[in-house]
N, C-alpha and C positions, 0 to 999 in steps of 0.2 A: 706341426709345431714351427712357429716362426717368431722372430723378434728376440729381444734380449731376455736373459734369465732374470727371474724376479728374486731378489735377495733382500731380506729384511722385512719389516712390518709393512702392511699395506698403507698407502698414502691417499688421503682424500682432503680437499680443502675445508670441509666442514668437520673434520675429525681433529681432536687434540691427540697428538701422537705421543705416547710414552713407551719407550722400549729400552731395555738394558742392553748395551752393546756386548757382544760375545767377547770375552777376554779370558785370560787364564784365571782371573779372580772368580769368575762365574762359571768356569768350566765344570762339567760333571765330576763328582767325586764318588769314591766308594761309600763314604759315610755322608749322607745329606745333612746340611745344617738345618736348624729350625728356622722357619720363615713363614711369612704370609704374603700373599699377593692380592692386591685390591684392584679391581677393575671398576671404574666409574663410567656410566653411560649418561650422556647429557641429551635431553630432549629439546626440541625447538621452543617449548613453553617454559623452559627453565628448570624442569624437574631433573633431579639427579638420582640415578639408581646405582647403588653400590653393591658389588658382589665380592666375596672373599674366598680365596682358596688357601688352605692352611696345611703346612707340614710341621708337626711337632715331634721332636726326637723323644727318645725313651726317658729323658730327664724332664719332659713336659715344658721345655723352654718357651715355645711359642704360646702355649696356653697361659703360662705365667706372664709373659710379655703383654698379651692382650688384656688379661685381667688387671694388670697394673696401669694400663692406659685406657681402660674402658670409657672413662668420662671424657676423653678427648677424641674418641672415635665417632664418626657420623653414623646415622642409622643405616642398616643394611637390609636388603631383601633376600639375600642368599649367602650361606656360608657352607662350605664342604671341605673335605680334605682327609688327610691321614693324621689323626690326632694321637695315635699310640696311647690311648687312654681307655681303660675298661669301664663299663657301666652296665647296670642291669637294664637301662633304657634301650641300649642298642646291642648288647651281648646276651643272648639267651642263656648261655652257660655260666654266666657270672652270678655269684651269690651275695655280693656285697657292693656297696657304692663307695667309690674312692672320693677323697676330698678334691682331687684334680677334676674328676667328672662333674662334681657339683659346681666347682669353680667355672668350668667351661659352660655348663648350662646357665649359670647366673650371668656370665658375660654375654652369652648369646641373647638372653632375655633383655638385658640392658641396652643392646644395640638394635632391638626391635624384631628379633627373630623368634620363631616358634618351632618346636620339634616337628618334623614331618617324615 
């Protein structure tokens, strides 16, 4: 091992770098806030591939946030995360469908996603 320690996001002249600096505002907490993280990959031919990671609290804040802004979101090829939302689609033991799960499925469909 030689050279300087690598700190922060990787840098490359062809990459658009977006990173949130670590500060007390973004430091880990015992109770995680609801949020979503979008990663966009750009090809040389101008194609944009959008991926999303979601954490929604037990009040479904992120799910409601996405649903309210669905018409301003770009198309996505992938969305995953911790939705804190029960559904017969992904929970074998559930016997009902929540309105939040239906909203999440509708939002996902509107941004070009299919359940897999």
